[in-house]
N, C-alpha and C positions, 0 to 999 in steps of 0.2 A: 313668206312660205319657205320652207326647208327644201333646199337642192338636193340633202343626202338619199341616197335610195331607203326604202323600209327596211327595217331590220328583220332579219330573219327568225322565223320562231324556234324556239329552242327545243328541237325535242330529237331523240336517239336514232340512228339507224337511216334507213330509206327515208323515212319519216321528217329529217331535217331538210331546211330550204326548200321546199316546195316550190314549181314553178308556177311563175306569175301566172295563171289562168283566172284568176278571181273567185276560185273553190277550191280551197285545199284539200279537201277530200277527195275531188275531182282528178287532182294535180298529183296525189299519193296514188289512187287506183290505176291511173293511165299507166305514171312510174314503174308500179308495181308489174302492171301487165307487159310492158316493155320488156323487166328485168326476167320476166318468167319467160320470153320469148329466147332468151340467151340460154334456158335450160336449169335455172336456178329453182328448187323447189321453196314452198311457204316458210317452212323451217329455216330453212338458209338466210331467206329474205328479212326474218323474224330475228336476226342476231346483230348486234353491234357493228357497225362497218369501221372498216381501216382502209385509207386510201394509200395506195403504193405509187410514189412519183417514179416513174419509168422514164430513164434518161438514155437508154440505150441506144444505139446507132451506126449505121455500117459505116459512118465517116470518124468511128470512137473508138481507137484501140483499148483507151484506158476504161470504158464502157463494154468491153468484148464480153465480162463476164457478167452484165446486169441480169439479164434472161434467167440464169442458173440462180444468181440470188433473189431475184424476186420468188422464185419458185420455192426458196428455202424461207422467204419472208411468210409466203401463202401458209408453208407447213406450221410455223409458230402459229399467227392468226388464227388457222382452223383449230389446233389443238387446245388454245386458249381459249375455244367460243367465239372468237369474231369473223366475220364475211370478211374476204380481204378481195378489194375493187384495185387493182392497175391500172394507171392512167399515164399515157406520156405527155412529155413537156420538152420544152426547147433543149437540145443536148449540145455542149459545147465541149467542143476536142481544140486544145490550143493551136497546132498548126495546121489546123480542117480550115481555118476560117478568114476570109478578106474584111475588112483589114486588119482586123483583131480581136482574139475572143473576149478582150476587155469590152469591146464597144457593142457586145450584148450582152454582157453580165447582167444589167438593168431588165432587157428585154425578157431575160429566163426567170429573172427574180418577179418580175410584174407578171409572167404568164403563170408562176406556178404560185403566187398568191391567189390570182385569179381562181385558179381550180382548186386550193383551198377551202375557199371561202364559199365558191359557189356551189359545188358538188356536196352530196349527201355523206358525209364522214365523220365518225366521232375521235378519230385521231389519225394519224398519217406517219408512214416511214418515207423518209427523203433518201432515194437511191443516187449517190452521186460521186465523183471521184475526182475526174478532171479540172483543174487550175480553178476556173470562175465556176463551177457549177455548183460546189457545195456552200462557197458564198450565197451564192444566189438563193440558194434552198434554206439558208438558216437566214436570210434577209425576209425571204417572204413568209416563213414560220414567224419570225418575231413581228411581223404585221397583222398576218392573220391570225396569229395565237390561238391557232389549232394546237392541242397537245401532240407535239410531235416529237420522233426521234431520229436520229442522222445515221445512216448507215452509210461508209466510204466503199468504194471497190476494191481499196487497197492497191499498195504497190508493186510493182514489177519484181521479178528475183534478177541479181547480178548472174552475168555470165563469164565463166572464164573465158580468157583469151591471153595467149601467150603469156602466159605467166601472170598475170592481173586479172582483175575484175571490173568487166564495166558493165554499166547502168545508165542508160538517160536520164540526165542531160548533161550533166556537169563532163562525164567524158568525152560525150559528143562535142563540147564546146573547146574542149583543153584540145582535142585533136584536130577539130577543125581551124584551130589557131597554128596548130604546129603544120598543117596543110599549107595555110596562107603564106606561112615563115619559109615553107620548102622543104621542110623536114621530114615531112612525111608525101609517100610515092600516092600519085592516082591510084593505082591497085592498092596500096594499104589502106587507104580513104575508104575506098568501096567496101572491101572485106569487112573493115571496123562497121560501116552503115549497117551490114548486113548481124553485128552481134550486139548492138549497141540495143535493143528491144527485142527481147526473144521472148519475153512472155507478154499476158496481157496484164492493164493493170497501170498506175500512173508511175511518172518517173521515181526511179528507184532511190534517189538522194531525198535529202532536206530542202526538195522543193518549193514552190507554192503549192501545188496537192497535197504532199505529205505534211508541211506547215498547217495548212486548215483542218487537216485530220485532227492533226494532234491540238489545235486550237478548240474545236468541235467537240472535243473530249476535256478537255481541261474548262471550256464553257459548261459542261454539264449536260450538253445536249445529245450526247451519245453515254452507251454502256459503258462504263468503265472497261479499258485495257482491249479496245479493240480497233483504235485509231492506226495502228502498225501492223496489223497482220498481213503479211502478203497476199497478192490477189487470188493467185493460183493454190493455195492450201486448204484442205478440207476446215481448218479452223476459221476459215473466214465465211463458209456456209454455215458453220453451227450459230456464228455470231448473226448472220442474218435470220436463222431463227429463232434465236433470243431476240432481235428488235422487234420480229414480228410478236411473241409473245407479250413482251414488255409495253408495244404498244396498245394490246388489246387491257393491261393491266391498268394502264394510264384513263381508261373509259372509265375506270369503277373508282377510281381516286386521280380525280383529274390534276394532271400539273402542266400548267402551261407556258410556253416560251417567255411570258411576261414573270412569270416568278423565278424562271432559270436564268435569265439574262439579265442580270443586274448590275449596278457599277461594280460589287464587289466580283462577281463573278469576270467580269469585264477586265479588271485589273489583275485576277487571275491570270487570266488567258494571255495578259500582256507580259507577265512576267516569265512566263511557259514559251512564249515569241523568242523572248530576249534570253532564254535558258539554252533553247536549242539552235539558237544562232539561226534563225529563221528567215524565211523569204521576205525582203521588203513587200512585196505586194499583200502581204498578208495583212499589214497594218493599215492598207485603203480596205481593206473588205473587212477588217474588224471592226474600222471607223465605221463603216457602212451599215453593218450588223446592229452595232450598240446605237446608232443614229437612229434605227427602226423604232429602239424602244426610250429615243429622248435621251439618250447618253453619250455627254460629248469625251471625246481623248483628246486631252490637251497634249501636245507636243513638248511642252515644256515639262509636264509629268512624265511622259516616257523618258527624256533623258535623264529624271531623277532615279526611277525604276531601274533605267540601264546603267547606271554609275553602281548600284546596289544589289544586280543579278547577275551571277556569273553564267558564260556559257560551260554549260556541263557537257552536251551531246556532242559526241566527237564523231560527227557524219560530214560526207562532202556537202556542199563546196567547202565549209569551214575546217571539216576534221577527214577523216580517211574512210568511216563506214559507211556503210548504207542502210537501210530502213529494215531490211529482214534482220541486221545485226541489232538495230534498237529496238525491235520487238522480241527477239531472243534476248535481250540483255536487262528486259524486266516493262518496257514501252513507258507509256505516261504515267501510270502509276507508281513506280519506279522513281521517275524525275519529279513528280509532285511531292514524293515522300522527301526527296532531298531539298525540296524548295518550301519545306512543309511551314519553318516559321517565319518566310516572307508572303504567307499567301493568308486568305480571307476564309476561315474554315466554316463561315455561317452561310456558304455559298451552296445551294442545293442541285443534284442532278436529278435525270429524268427516272431515277428509282426511286426518289423522295428522299433520299440518305444526304445530309452535310458532307463538305468535305472532311471536316474534322471527326465526322463519324469512319470515315472511308480510309482514313490514313493510319495505316498502319507498316510496320518495316517489312519490306517484299522480303519473300523468302529465298531469291537470288537476285544478285543484280551483276551484271560482266562489267567489270570496271574500264573494261579496253573502250566503250564505248558509252557508257553513263558515269562521268567522273565524279567523285566524291566534293563537297565544298572544299576542302582544304587541297586541293589538287588539280582545279579546272582547266579547262581548254583554255580559257581567259578568264581572269577575276572579273570582267566587265562586259556587259551584256552585249548582245550581237548588232545592234541596232543605234543609231544617236539623231538626233533631228539638228539642224544645223539654221540660222537663221544671220538674218543681214539685209544690206540693199539690194545683194541679186535676188533673195529669197525672204519677204518680206512675213510672209505667212507658214515659212518653212520648207525645210527641201531634208531629205534622208539619206543616210549612207550606208551600209552595211560594213562597219569596220570589223568585224570580224573574218571578214571574207576580203579583204582590201589588204593593201601595202604600207603598213606603220611609216615607211620611209617619205611615204608622200601625204601624210596627214597635216602636216605643214608648211606650207608654201605660198608666195604669189609667183606669177606667170603669166606671159603671153598667153590670150586667148586664141585660139582657132575654131571659128562658127561656122556651123553651116545651117542653113536656112530650113533644113526640111528634109525629109529620107529621100527624096531625088537627088538633092543636093550632095548631101552624105555620098549615096551609091554613085554618083558620077565623078567626084573627087577624092574619094579616100586612098585611091590608089592607082591617082595618078605620079606618074615618076617625077613631076615636076613640081607637086604639092609644097609649098613652103611650111614644112613643121619638121620641128625637134621632138626629142625623146621630154623634154622640159616644159614643153608647151601642155596648154590645157585645151582638149577638146570640147568643143560646145555644140548640142544640138537644141536647136528650139522649134516651136510650131509642130510639137509631137505631142502636146498633151492631150487631155481631153474632150476639149472641145474642136480639136483640129481634124481635118479628114483624115488624121492619120489613124487616130481613134486610141492616143495614150498607147504606143504598140511596147512590146518588150526591145526594145531599139536604143535604151542606154547603155546598154553592152556594147558601144560602138566598137568597131573591130581599129584594132593599130594600125596606121597605114602600112602598106605592104612593105614599102621599102624599109621602115622602122622593125616590121617584125623579123624581115630577113637578118637584119643588121644584131639582132637578139633581145629587142626589148620587148617586154612581156607584160609591162602594165604602164599605163597614164592614168592621169586623173581624167575624167568625162564627167560633162556637168551636163542634163536634159530634164524636160520638162514631163518626159513618158517614164516607164516604166525598164525594169530588167527581168529577165527569167529568177525565179529563185534559185535555180541551179547555176547562176553564173558567177566568177570570182574576178576581184577587179576594184582599183579604188574609183566605184561611181557615186554621183551624187545626184538622184533622182529626185522625181514627184516637186520640180521648184515650183512653186505656189507665190503668187499666182502664176499661172502658165504664161507664154507669149500670144496666145491666140485669144486670150483676156486682157493683152495689154499688161500684162506685168513686164517689171523692169527686165527680165529675158530678151524680151522684144526687142529693145534697145541694143542690146550685145550686138557688139563688132567685132569683126578679126582685127587683131592690136590692141584691144582693150587689157588690161591687167585685171586678174581676178587675184582674191586673197581668200585662200581658204584656210582653217584652222578648226581641226576636230578637237582640240583640246579645247579650245574657246567656242566652239559650238557657233563658228562665224562663216558668213560665207559673203564676201563683198565685191559689188563692181566697181573699179575703182575709176570712176569716169567724173568729171567733175559737171555741178547741177547744170551749168547754164548749158553745156552740150548736149546733156541727158533732154533737157526738157526743149532743144532745137530738133532732136531725135524724135520726140513724143509729137512735136507739132505736125511730123511728116507719117506719122504709124495711122495706118489704117485699119481698121477692124475688119478680119475675113468674113465675105458674103457667106450670109446662111443658105443652106443646101435646099434644093427645091420643094421637097417633099417627104414622107415616109418617117420610117427610123432614124435615118442622119439628120431628119429637121428637128425631131423629138430631141434627140442626145444635144444637138447644136443649141436648143433653146431651153433646156431643164438640166443638165449636168452640173453637177455642183464640183469645184475642187475638189485636189487630192488630200486637203485635210478636212475635209469633210466626206471622204469617201469616194467621191466620184458617184453618189447618187444622185437620183432624179429629182429635183428640187420637191415636186409634188408630191413626191412620194414617201418623204420624211415626217 
């Protein structure tokens, strides 16, 4: 006997997915009755329904504009003849969540997928922005396979400050490093804190949120040229209205996520990720989204694409500009046009058009921020994967935001056993460390209680920072912010908590890194590693709740850190 739930009857509007009373006509009668108690007329209830995912929250500055975006989406839906019904889901704000927002991305995806499936809607508009929200929504849409359009809140504007511009969070990390080094005063760091994020919106640089917006557009899940519109511009509201109208159009001529998120579309998105110098986090998220459609992202193929895809977008942390500059320079459509001979033209988007149909030379491109192919920011892509005895299933380095002089080295490891150990020792004046050492953090991956935080950007030990050291090789099984700069090796798989080789690394071991050869090796004899493995013990499982589900179900970084049961 099947254990699967009964398939819902495929009908339109409120008649979809009626509650299980054993009498579908009664269920619809009751549903209409309750809907009318909210003031809807029968004429409105007869319309096709567009659900709107509402991720607004008082905890989430990035989503501060969600109420007015939803109002604009509703205008577009109503004008096109649909009935808009907004509903809340989990809201994820990067700095507001313990232990980390990544720990809850899959919870948000699970919540969103369940509501897309269970509630009556013919199409959906997904309103998200902050780092993990957009991937969670795309994962959910890929699984629920309801016609859906992604709408992002958009980036914040940069703010003038003492002759420069500031925007979270590359600038916040730059100034915090200077503060730790003693070159910025307490008074100035306080003033900077007030100037880093002065408008609503996601980080104004090519961090994870901006990267995911660009990837959503590259995948085809977003109306063209809407990824980079700043959050506070009227143009962002017009994009929301357009998203609502397009969602209604998807009902008459359904285009499902399964038709959009194909192998060719995923490879196009990888090209865009590499060309924008995008966040390392985005690789995990895109892997999870693709995994929901049974598409595997091979890290060896990533390296092939990286070696043939130049970085063309000159934005922080790889370059100098901000997202508002990228939008004014032509945005994702201009970038796609520059990459047109490297892309699969048969991929379609939510409008039904193929990429080949859409690609035409843009009217204007600001070459300060979107470079031509013959004058790139870098001739090769921003990310590469490393493999070796320390990372049998791969690790990632963002070479476009790193120090090339550190790409080829063999050095002594200084190992921290977790976040508490790191916090306790990193600034100890007696710490045995030199600028030539490799800092290693373990037990911070997806299976760990730390929840795979953005702690891979290990701080330079204070005594070295004050001596002028600005970068060191850092290796971990966790993540780093997409806004960060440094020679940082991340997502080591398998992670330490899963018993990967990283679990066996100790201070004093030698590690060899070669970005050129794509290798990362722990230079310890096999018999010594066997001795250490015999002494290693798997961490205990959390007692209950979401933490227990994650510990039992979460996959490794090379599989997108999704829950195994959801793939």
